[in-house]
Each structure stands twice: as structure tokens, then as C-alpha cells.
ROZA-364170 format. One line per 4 residues: for each residue z negated, y, x of N, C-alpha, C, O, CB. Coordinates in pm, whole numbers, plus 50000, padded with zeros to 5 digits. Atoms other than C-alpha are relative to their C-alpha. Glycine has a CB too. Layout:
BEGIN
Z,Y,X,Z,Y,X,Z,Y,X,Z,Y,X,Z,Y,X ~ ...
END
This chain:
BEGIN
49961,49899,50037,59909,47852,74983,50050,50047,50170,49964,50046,50257,49884,50082,49906 ~ 49951,49895,49867,60091,48025,75305,49996,50147,49998,50084,50233,49987,50145,49983,50033 ~ 50042,49861,49992,59867,48314,75331,49909,49982,50151,49799,49929,50136,49902,50056,49844 ~ 50088,49988,49914,59710,48330,75648,49922,50102,50059,49979,50179,50137,50039,49962,50064
50056,49871,49963,59421,48580,75713,49952,49959,50152,49889,49860,50192,49870,50056,49889 ~ 50051,50036,49822,59382,48628,76120,49909,50112,49984,49934,50232,49968,50133,50019,50163 ~ 50117,49901,50010,59015,48748,76106,49877,49959,50103,49759,49954,50070,49943,50001,49842 ~ 50081,50032,49880,58854,48654,76433,49919,50153,50019,49965,50258,49973,50109,49947,50145
50047,49858,49986,58602,48938,76539,50084,50132,50084,50097,50253,50065,49869,49980,50068 ~ 49940,49878,49953,58792,49091,76772,50100,50087,49937,50114,50207,49956,50048,49973,50102 ~ 49890,49947,50029,59098,49124,76570,49917,50145,49895,49934,50267,49894,50114,49870,49921 ~ 50065,49851,50095,58869,49337,76301,49965,50109,50044,49986,50215,49985,49884,49991,49934
50012,49904,49899,58757,49529,76567,50086,50080,50009,50054,50197,49989,49988,49960,50106 ~ 49864,49946,49960,59111,49633,76647,50012,50090,49857,50023,50212,49863,50136,49868,50032 ~ 49959,49976,50076,59160,49674,76295,49880,50148,49933,49903,50219,49836,50033,49865,49941 ~ 50099,49933,50083,58847,49892,76215,50037,50130,50129,50018,50245,50090,49811,49910,49973
49926,49855,49962,58998,50154,76500,50073,50055,49942,50065,50175,49918,50065,50012,50092 ~ 49850,49923,50066,59314,50206,76337,49935,50025,49853,49992,50114,49790,50177,49876,49992 ~ 50030,49952,50123,59117,50219,76004,49995,50152,50011,50060,50231,49942,49875,49940,49950 ~ 50090,49874,49966,58919,50530,76162,50079,50126,50010,50158,50150,50102,49923,49982,50137
49918,49871,49995,59057,50852,76090,50008,50073,50125,50112,50126,50165,49949,50094,49906 ~ 50012,49952,49888,58926,50973,76399,50100,49973,50139,50124,50042,50238,49882,49967,50014 ~ 49911,50024,49899,59162,50780,76591,50102,50041,50049,50179,50064,49956,50025,49930,49996 ~ 49867,49860,49951,59445,50985,76787,50100,49922,50006,50072,49803,50001,49993,50099,50166
49873,50099,50024,59798,50841,76781,50052,49921,50138,50141,49837,50127,50134,50096,49941 ~ 50017,50083,49891,59778,50707,77148,49937,49883,49942,49998,49784,49902,49922,50062,50113 ~ 50060,50109,50001,59533,50497,77086,50018,49893,49819,49999,49773,49803,49842,50059,50048 ~ 49934,50052,50129,59651,50426,76688,50100,49874,50083,50077,49753,50079,50103,50147,49900
49894,50109,49983,59974,50259,76863,49957,49894,50101,49982,49775,50080,50138,50062,50049 ~ 50077,50077,49955,59789,50117,77117,49966,49844,49932,50020,49735,49951,49903,50079,50006 ~ 50046,50119,50088,59599,49884,76878,50104,49960,49926,50104,49837,49920,49888,50028,49907 ~ 49938,50083,50060,59863,49814,76679,50083,49899,50088,50098,49781,50058,50070,50069,49915
49945,50093,49904,60050,49679,76973,49908,49854,50036,49965,49745,50040,50018,50089,50132 ~ 50088,50071,49993,59734,49475,77040,50028,49862,49901,50062,49746,49925,49888,50085,49975 ~ 49976,50103,50143,59748,49321,76659,50104,49888,49987,50084,49777,49937,50045,50088,49879 ~ 49917,50024,50018,60108,49255,76709,49977,49859,50095,50015,49750,50051,50089,50106,50009
49950,50100,49910,60071,49024,77023,49935,49926,49902,50000,49830,49860,49968,49988,50163 ~ 50067,50110,50038,59771,48867,76812,50035,49884,49872,50001,49772,49835,49885,50058,49979 ~ 49944,50088,50106,59967,48789,76535,50158,49895,50028,50213,49811,49958,50026,50113,49877 ~ 49942,50091,49997,60215,48647,76697,49949,49865,50132,50019,49773,50175,50128,50067,50003
50099,50109,49921,59997,48421,76924,49983,49872,49827,50011,49754,49810,49785,50114,50075 ~ 50032,50092,50138,59899,48291,76537,50091,49944,49947,50070,49837,49890,49949,50060,49892 ~ 49942,50054,50059,60214,48255,76428,50042,49882,50065,50061,49776,50005,50070,50069,49959 ~ 49946,50144,49898,60329,48015,76754,49927,49892,49946,49971,49779,49961,49962,50003,50183
50074,50121,50001,60073,47806,76638,50035,49899,49857,49972,49795,49835,49839,50049,50008 ~ 49942,50036,50079,60251,47709,76346,50147,49904,50032,50187,49812,49962,50004,50110,49940 ~ 49900,50018,50024,60557,47644,76473,50041,49853,50065,49956,49810,50143,50063,50113,50032 ~ 49987,50081,49994,60733,47328,76525,50019,49966,50173,50105,50014,50247,50079,49984,49904
50016,50067,49849,60637,47139,76883,50055,49837,50018,50092,49770,49922,49825,49999,50039 ~ 49945,50113,49944,60747,46818,77090,49881,49953,50096,49810,50039,50148,50143,50030,50073 ~ 50092,50096,49893,60517,46561,77314,50126,50040,50130,50247,50028,50115,49978,49777,49941 ~ 49966,49971,49850,60609,46676,77712,49913,49897,50110,49803,49842,50106,49958,50171,50031
50094,50045,49840,60525,46533,78069,50023,50065,50097,50143,50050,50119,50021,49865,50068 ~ 50008,49923,49901,60483,46760,78363,49998,49942,50098,50004,49819,50097,49918,50072,49999 ~ 50046,50036,49826,60426,46733,78743,49929,50098,50017,49967,50206,49972,50113,49995,50131 ~ 50012,49898,49972,60195,46919,78870,50038,50019,50095,50144,49967,50129,49920,50035,49987
49964,49951,49912,60171,47103,79170,49922,49867,50098,49957,49856,50215,49966,50161,50003 ~ 50035,50082,49948,59976,46812,79275,50039,49822,49993,49977,49718,50017,49902,50040,49979 ~ 49874,50142,50028,60250,46518,79204,49917,49918,49895,49907,49796,49877,50044,49873,50170 ~ 50095,50085,50120,60025,46438,78926,50061,49986,49875,50110,50098,49861,49860,50070,49962
49975,49983,50087,60149,46355,78580,49950,50048,49891,49858,49974,49856,50028,49942,49998 ~ 50098,49933,50079,60018,46565,78314,50090,49978,49882,50212,49970,49880,49952,50159,50042 ~ 49860,50043,50116,60134,46489,77948,49935,50184,49885,49822,50229,49907,49961,49739,49862 ~ 50003,49935,50037,60129,46784,77724,50093,50051,49888,50165,49957,49853,49979,50030,50076
49934,49971,50087,60315,46987,77446,50077,50129,50038,50041,50213,50120,49923,50002,49893 ~ 49912,49876,49975,60632,47238,77410,50009,50045,49867,50029,49963,49778,50149,49977,50069 ~ 49963,49964,50132,60662,47465,77115,50186,50032,50056,50218,50118,50138,49885,50158,49927 ~ 49897,49972,49960,61034,47444,77150,50055,50149,49880,50137,50240,49887,50082,49850,50008
49896,49881,50123,61108,47672,76825,49915,50160,50052,49939,50254,49977,49955,49951,49746 ~ 49982,49868,49923,60948,47996,77075,50137,50044,50004,50164,50150,49948,49953,49990,50142 ~ 49865,49964,50026,61334,47994,77124,50069,50009,49894,50191,49994,49902,50061,49943,50050 ~ 49917,49992,50132,61442,48031,76796,49939,50087,49918,49895,50048,49809,50017,49872,49925
50093,49888,50098,61279,48358,76657,50094,50092,50006,50157,50127,50107,49840,50065,50052 ~ 49970,49852,50024,61414,48641,76516,49931,50080,49953,49887,50040,49845,50083,50023,49938 ~ 50067,49898,50076,61227,48969,76433,50101,50126,49970,50190,50193,50022,49870,50047,50083 ~ 49951,49886,50071,61298,49196,76204,49918,50167,49967,49826,50189,49888,50025,49931,49875
50059,49888,49947,61203,49541,76283,49982,50088,49848,50085,50072,49782,50102,50074,50131 ~ 49983,49935,50110,61126,49760,75966,49978,50151,50013,49868,50201,49988,49920,49943,49906 ~ 49997,49907,49939,61199,50068,76075,49904,50123,49863,49908,50116,49740,50173,50018,50055 ~ 50036,49984,49860,60984,50319,76178,49907,49959,50018,49903,49932,50138,49995,50102,50054
50118,50055,50026,60619,50181,76089,49965,49879,50112,49857,49874,50171,50006,49952,49851 ~ 50004,50127,49951,60672,49851,76265,50011,50029,50138,49959,49942,50209,50103,49906,49945 ~ 49987,50031,49867,60756,49959,76607,49941,49946,50114,49982,49876,50207,50018,50066,50029 ~ 50089,50040,49884,60464,49934,76796,49950,49795,49919,49926,49700,49994,49818,50163,50016
50043,50127,50012,60371,49597,76594,50142,49900,50043,50128,49778,50040,49938,49981,49839 ~ 49918,50097,49945,60705,49448,76724,49998,49997,50131,50041,49905,50200,50122,50009,49962 ~ 50022,49943,49847,60628,49614,77052,49907,49844,50050,49943,49764,50137,49883,50193,50009 ~ 50043,50155,49958,60369,49295,77061,50000,49897,49992,49934,49813,50053,49944,49971,50002
49948,50109,50080,60506,49072,76886,50095,49932,50145,50098,49818,50192,50102,50063,49837 ~ 49858,50057,49904,60793,49036,77155,49936,49985,50146,49995,49947,50248,50154,50132,50009 ~ 50096,50114,49887,60477,48951,77399,49957,49905,49995,49895,49861,50092,49904,50018,50044 ~ 50006,50109,50060,60443,48667,77207,50128,49939,50018,50120,49848,50100,49959,50014,49872
49878,50020,50002,60793,48598,77183,50112,50114,50075,50182,50199,50019,50017,49981,49862 ~ 49867,49899,49928,61025,48783,77473,50127,49923,50004,50192,50005,50069,49973,50049,50174 ~ 49934,50051,50056,61293,48569,77402,50088,50024,49839,50182,49969,49782,49935,49923,50020 ~ 49968,50039,50161,61319,48667,77051,50143,50104,50019,50160,50192,50103,49847,50061,49847
49924,49887,50024,61650,48830,76917,49939,50096,49876,49857,50047,49799,50144,49949,49972 ~ 50025,49892,50066,61610,49179,76710,50073,50092,49891,50155,50182,49911,49979,50056,50082 ~ 49901,49932,50080,61729,49292,76403,49923,50151,49926,49801,50141,49910,50056,49877,49877 ~ 50048,49890,50051,61652,49654,76245,50017,50058,49859,50123,50119,49850,50035,50075,50075
49980,49958,50106,61616,49752,75889,49897,50142,49982,49781,50153,50021,49985,49882,49908 ~ 50041,49864,50024,61559,50137,75770,50021,49977,49865,50123,49932,49813,50076,50124,50070 ~ 50023,49988,50138,61428,50167,75429,49897,50105,49969,49789,50120,50025,49961,49872,49945 ~ 50086,49892,50066,61299,50461,75217,49952,49946,49871,50026,49870,49810,50078,50136,49975
50064,49987,50138,61091,50446,74910,50007,50109,49916,50018,50208,49988,49878,49984,50007 ~ 49956,49910,50098,61142,50674,74620,49812,50025,49891,49776,49978,49783,50170,49901,49899 ~ 50166,50008,50056,60714,50787,74556,50037,50163,49871,50101,50268,49867,49826,50043,50193 ~ 50036,49897,50124,60640,50987,74239,49884,49946,49936,49843,49835,49901,50120,50017,49883
50180,50071,50037,60293,51022,74134,50002,50040,49843,50067,50132,49793,49823,50104,50106 ~ 50028,50054,50146,60181,50918,73766,49887,49993,49982,49807,50028,50069,50045,49881,49961 ~ 50143,50019,50012,59883,50841,73605,49943,49882,50031,49825,49848,50038,49961,50023,49886 ~ 50014,50202,49977,59929,50455,73678,50033,49975,50126,50131,50031,50175,50120,49885,49905
49905,50090,49853,59993,50267,74010,50141,49946,49978,50174,49855,49902,49922,49845,50051 ~ 49841,50067,49987,60361,50208,74071,49954,49858,50003,49855,49816,50062,50106,50043,50156 ~ 50017,50156,49988,60386,49841,74012,50152,49952,50096,50162,49864,50181,49993,49918,49812 ~ 49860,50067,49914,60780,49820,74140,50053,50193,50056,50032,50293,49988,50169,49879,49840
49972,49849,49957,60912,50160,74344,50156,49982,50053,50179,49893,50134,49880,50064,50137 ~ 49848,49965,49986,61315,50255,74367,49986,49956,50189,49899,50006,50261,50053,50212,49941 ~ 50005,50036,49868,61362,50114,74720,50167,49995,50077,50255,49918,50038,49919,49853,49998 ~ 49859,49919,49966,61683,50274,74925,50040,49926,50162,49977,49979,50253,49968,50211,50011
50023,49999,49898,61805,50078,75235,50128,50045,50051,50231,49998,50003,49945,49894,50035 ~ 49918,49900,49945,62019,50299,75424,50056,49944,50109,50172,49979,50129,49936,50121,50031 ~ 49962,50084,49860,62054,50061,75770,49975,49893,49958,49904,49873,49859,49927,50022,50139 ~ 50059,50102,49955,62034,49749,75854,50095,49900,50097,50191,49841,50048,49946,49939,49883
49965,50099,49876,62132,49540,76190,49934,49907,50004,49813,49926,50013,49989,50043,50124 ~ 50053,50102,49994,62060,49212,76195,50073,49896,50082,50193,49894,50055,49975,49971,49883 ~ 49918,50122,49927,62177,48899,76442,50017,49916,49910,49990,49914,49790,49938,49927,50117 ~ 49928,50117,50087,62319,48620,76346,49859,49890,50022,49791,49843,50114,50187,49931,50082
50127,50122,50019,62060,48384,76201,50059,49829,49927,50099,49784,49820,49864,50083,49860 ~ 49988,50137,50046,62106,48034,76208,49951,49899,49893,49836,49856,49906,49975,49956,50077 ~ 50064,50066,50081,62063,47828,75925,49898,49891,50061,49902,49840,50173,50095,49950,49920 ~ 50100,50119,49943,61780,47580,75954,49953,50006,50153,49881,49918,50201,50078,49856,49986
50035,49984,49874,61726,47667,76277,49878,50118,50039,49760,50085,50055,50129,50026,50064 ~ 50072,49921,49964,61591,48039,76366,49889,49988,49885,49911,49940,49774,50069,50122,50026 ~ 50127,49902,50064,61238,48173,76227,50017,50114,50048,50028,50168,50158,49850,49966,50032 ~ 50010,49842,50031,61247,48476,76104,49868,50060,49979,49795,50007,49896,50074,50036,49875
50125,49901,50035,60948,48743,76116,50048,50120,50024,50092,50184,50120,49864,49984,50082 ~ 50012,49812,50047,60953,49070,75925,49866,50031,50027,49766,49975,49982,50027,50051,49813 ~ 50093,49915,49990,60734,49321,76073,49986,50180,49917,50051,50284,49910,50005,49997,50142 ~ 50059,49894,50089,60564,49565,75865,49895,50018,49989,49829,49923,49945,50020,50001,49896
50211,50050,49977,60183,49651,75907,49993,50032,49857,49934,49939,49802,49847,50132,50131 ~ 50048,50002,50156,60162,49766,75528,50091,49946,49907,50209,49973,49888,49972,50136,49946 ~ 49914,50055,50144,60249,49560,75222,49929,50082,49871,49814,50052,49838,49978,49800,49971 ~ 50102,49934,50089,60135,49790,74949,50084,49932,49842,50083,49814,49805,49993,50210,50028
49901,50046,50095,60367,49763,74644,50059,49880,50032,50015,49800,49949,50099,50090,49983 ~ 49918,50089,49913,60586,49497,74838,50136,50037,49943,50230,49957,49933,49963,49833,49991 ~ 49834,49995,50033,60894,49690,74704,50083,49981,50056,50188,49931,50016,50053,50084,49973 ~ 49890,49962,49840,61066,49735,75006,49976,49842,50034,50072,49782,49986,49920,50150,50168
49994,50078,49967,60932,49380,75155,50103,49866,49897,50156,49758,49924,49874,50005,50032 ~ 49942,50116,50113,61083,49199,74840,50147,50012,49990,50220,49916,49965,49938,50020,49837 ~ 49874,49973,49953,61406,49381,74900,50074,49952,50115,50188,49909,50097,50001,50104,50011 ~ 49979,50026,49888,61448,49310,75247,49982,49822,50044,50039,49767,50138,49912,50097,50063
49981,50113,50027,61340,48946,75151,50128,49930,49983,50194,49856,50057,49940,49992,49917 ~ 49832,50047,50062,61653,48872,74956,50090,50008,50117,50111,49898,50169,50076,50117,49869 ~ 49939,50032,49876,61869,48957,75257,49977,49909,50067,50064,49827,50098,49993,50072,50070 ~ 49984,50120,49851,61700,48738,75524,50012,49874,49933,50071,49793,50005,49847,49983,50126
49993,50116,50078,61682,48446,75259,50110,49961,49945,50108,49855,49884,49925,50003,49913 ~ 49804,50006,50043,62081,48459,75167,50023,49935,50158,50140,49899,50161,50120,50218,49964 ~ 49974,50031,49871,62079,48341,75557,49971,49839,49986,50046,49755,50035,49906,50090,50110 ~ 50085,50105,49976,61881,48052,75515,49958,49951,50138,50013,49887,50227,50052,49906,49941
50093,49995,49804,61612,48071,75830,49930,49846,49935,49923,49804,49820,49812,50201,50061 ~ 50084,50102,49996,61415,47758,75893,49906,50009,49943,49853,49931,49864,49969,49966,50093 ~ 50151,50001,50047,61124,47916,75842,50005,50178,49957,50088,50243,50020,49862,49942,50154 ~ 50017,49876,49945,61026,48292,75751,49886,50082,49985,49818,50087,49882,50090,50064,49965
50148,49984,50011,60739,48466,75844,49973,50193,49955,50051,50284,49983,49922,49941,50182 ~ 50025,49853,49973,60580,48817,75767,49866,50035,50040,49760,49997,49992,50030,50081,49883 ~ 50088,49947,49918,60385,48997,76004,49966,50159,50001,50019,50258,50051,50043,49959,50117 ~ 50051,49837,50031,60161,49287,75874,49848,49986,50058,49802,49890,50120,50002,50055,49802
50155,49965,49935,59782,49437,75957,49948,50001,49875,49839,49944,49879,49965,50153,50095 ~ 50067,49928,50080,59702,49571,75576,50104,49918,49888,50226,49926,49904,49991,50178,50026 ~ 49918,50031,50097,59833,49384,75261,49921,49988,49868,49830,49905,49870,50074,49882,50036 ~ 50026,50010,50078,59752,49443,74919,49983,49904,49886,50081,49831,49868,50032,50057,50002
50003,50133,50074,59637,49196,74656,50116,50001,49874,50157,49897,49822,49838,49975,49935 ~ 49877,50008,50063,59917,49314,74433,50101,49980,50047,50196,49934,49983,50026,50078,49949 ~ 49859,50029,49896,60161,49298,74722,50039,49908,50026,50160,49883,50032,50008,50032,50115 ~ 50010,50088,49941,60051,48997,74844,50057,49886,49916,50131,49797,49957,49882,49998,50043
49985,50106,50077,60058,48798,74513,50147,50025,49969,50214,49923,49979,49899,49989,49881 ~ 49898,49988,50015,60380,48952,74427,50132,49953,50053,50236,49929,49992,49987,50077,49999 ~ 49910,50094,49914,60568,48801,74735,49988,49888,49974,50081,49825,49923,49987,49998,50128 ~ 50023,50153,50059,60424,48485,74677,50020,49978,49879,50002,49857,49870,49877,49949,50010
49946,50042,50119,60525,48463,74331,50157,49944,49966,50196,49856,49890,49976,50105,49930 ~ 49873,50010,49999,60887,48500,74400,50072,49952,50112,50195,49937,50115,50039,50102,49969 ~ 49941,50068,49862,60926,48358,74758,49839,49907,50050,49779,49912,50157,50064,50159,50147 ~ 50114,50107,49969,60628,48100,74748,49973,49918,50149,49865,49888,50201,50029,49889,49898
50015,50074,49889,60729,47918,75059,49996,50123,50160,49986,50080,50275,50142,49881,49988 ~ 50029,49889,49913,60704,48279,75274,49853,50000,50069,49748,50002,50003,50019,50126,49917 ~ 50118,50012,49947,60446,48266,75546,49968,50162,50038,50050,50243,50079,50002,49890,50123 ~ 50050,49849,50020,60223,48600,75539,49913,49958,50123,49862,49846,50135,49916,50063,49834
50103,50003,49888,60023,48643,75851,49937,50145,49969,50022,50231,49951,50070,49981,50168 ~ 50039,49848,50002,59782,48984,75808,49862,49967,50043,49807,49858,50055,50015,50092,49845 ~ 50145,49999,49993,59447,49101,75885,49923,50040,49905,49805,50005,49905,49961,50063,50090 ~ 50119,50036,50069,59307,49192,75610,50161,50029,49814,50271,50080,49791,49794,50157,50047
49978,49896,50153,59368,49237,75194,49932,50073,49948,49821,50044,49904,50016,49953,49890 ~ 50099,49894,50093,59256,49528,75043,50033,49992,49843,50132,49947,49785,50028,50174,50048 ~ 50010,50011,50162,59173,49562,74678,50090,50100,49945,50150,50044,49853,49848,50029,49938 ~ 49964,49895,50084,59335,49876,74551,50156,50047,50036,50198,50026,50150,49891,50118,50018
49912,49897,50016,59647,50078,74493,49995,50170,49952,49974,50199,49834,50065,49941,49926 ~ 50005,49863,50088,59657,50478,74448,50100,50037,49894,50174,49952,49845,50009,50111,50088 ~ 49841,50009,50075,59918,50606,74239,50078,50053,50036,50169,50092,49963,50026,50034,49883 ~ 49871,50028,49918,60119,50657,74496,50065,49916,50048,50172,49927,50108,50006,50034,50072
49945,50104,49880,60150,50341,74632,49927,50005,50060,49875,49898,50029,50110,50008,50077 ~ 50050,50060,49905,59943,50340,74889,49869,49915,49998,49807,49888,49895,49995,50085,50076 ~ 50083,50136,49994,59698,50085,74999,49837,50080,50010,49837,50192,50061,50053,49879,50165 ~ 50124,49942,49996,59282,50168,74967,49939,49922,50030,49934,49828,49951,49951,50055,49909
50039,49894,49894,59112,50187,75210,50105,50030,50018,50168,50129,49980,49930,49976,50123 ~ 49874,49957,49944,59392,50104,75394,49993,50081,50140,49875,50112,50157,50068,50085,49895 ~ 50012,49904,49907,59450,50324,75726,50092,50087,50001,50133,50109,50115,49989,49958,50110 ~ 49943,49894,50034,59682,50615,75558,50149,49948,50031,50190,49847,49975,49943,50128,50072
49832,50019,50001,60069,50606,75666,50003,49943,50151,49942,50008,50237,50112,50167,49972 ~ 50057,50029,49900,60096,50378,75962,50130,50048,50115,50114,50031,50235,49945,49844,49990 ~ 49878,49934,49962,60461,50547,76063,49935,50124,50054,49964,50143,50172,50111,50023,49880 ~ 50056,49883,49948,60256,50883,76115,49920,50004,50085,49922,50089,50174,49954,50061,49930
50116,50025,49920,59969,50767,76270,50067,49965,50137,50003,50001,50235,49902,49882,49938 ~ 49947,50080,49894,60172,50607,76527,50102,50069,50084,50132,50038,50199,50057,49880,49947 ~ 49885,49910,49921,60446,50878,76609,49952,50104,49942,50058,50167,49933,50168,49977,49981 ~ 50049,49852,50000,60251,51214,76492,50115,50082,49924,50104,50204,49908,49974,50061,50165
END
């Protein structure tokens, strides 16, 4: 199953800081950037590469690898919460082309957890995605009901990219399962899978509203 849990001690240390309600806006954003960089490097390890040969400053040949797919990256920034996560991803993929999608979900309070939510995409600007060449990374720090992500995946998959990645910090059990049932080939990179959603569709224990905490 294309689900990658990035749970090394340092990564979990950063996640703990993000969960802590006492972490201020500046440090929340800085830690989100750090996780974006780490997730980017983890994604790098799954990209296509080739064997290569270089000459060192001592005029000796050395064999190595070249991850050529690093040059074939499109990052989709889900506004606004993903901004610091994307900032970190760009440190791993400085040549990436970027797209943005702005979406909002209709939140209604009820007696049961909302399994599907109405999502409106009110702005999108996506660069050309080359069929079977480009690897697309969709950045969204929180995957709750996955209603927004599934709507965005419909858009991205229609371009027939080589691979699709999701870079997130926390996903819910329900949201992750729902994505993989509909899009089993999507590669999900996340730091934690949390067990519950509340009746507004927020992840528990989660870390609150990532956009609000990053931007006040």
C-alpha cells in the first residue's frame, strides 16, 4: 500500500511541538517548514534514478546515482494552510513548478461526524503537467474527511501525471482510507495517522487549525 509514515524521532519531536497549544505562531510556522523539507527528502527516495559516473577534484572517477526525477516535480499548494509546508518542500525541490488551489468546505455541526463535506474550489492556477513525466506533490498539512483532497485529486489525475504524492503532517484514519479506496496508486506521506474526527470534521487529537495557527 502506498502509505509512508515518516516517524523518525526528530520528525516526531517536531510534530510534538506542532501539537502543543502553547507553540506560538512563528515557531508553529518554522516547524511546519521543517517537516515540509523532511517530507520532501523522503519523497526523493521514491523517485526514479539512474547510475552515473563523475570525476572528483582529485581526477578520480566515482560511481553514484542521479535522481533525474527531481527535475520533474510540480507542487500543488492548497491555500492557505499549506504555505509553510510548501516552503519546506521547495528546499528539497528547488526547481519545482508550483500551482495553487484555493478551496473551502462547508462546515455544519451535527450529532455525527460528517463523512462527506461540500467543498468549493474557487480558485486554481496549475502549471502544465506533462503526461507520464511529471510527479505531482499535493501539499496539505491536514487530511480530515479527505473531501477537499479527493476533489483536488480528480483535477490532478485528469492530467495523467507519472505519479501523484500527498504530503501531509496528520491524516485521519477515515480520510486516509477514503483516499486509498478511490485512488489506490496515490502515494501518501504523513507523520501521523490520528484516530478520530469530531462532529465538525476536525482531526483528534490533531493540532488545531493549521492555517490559523500559522498565520494568526
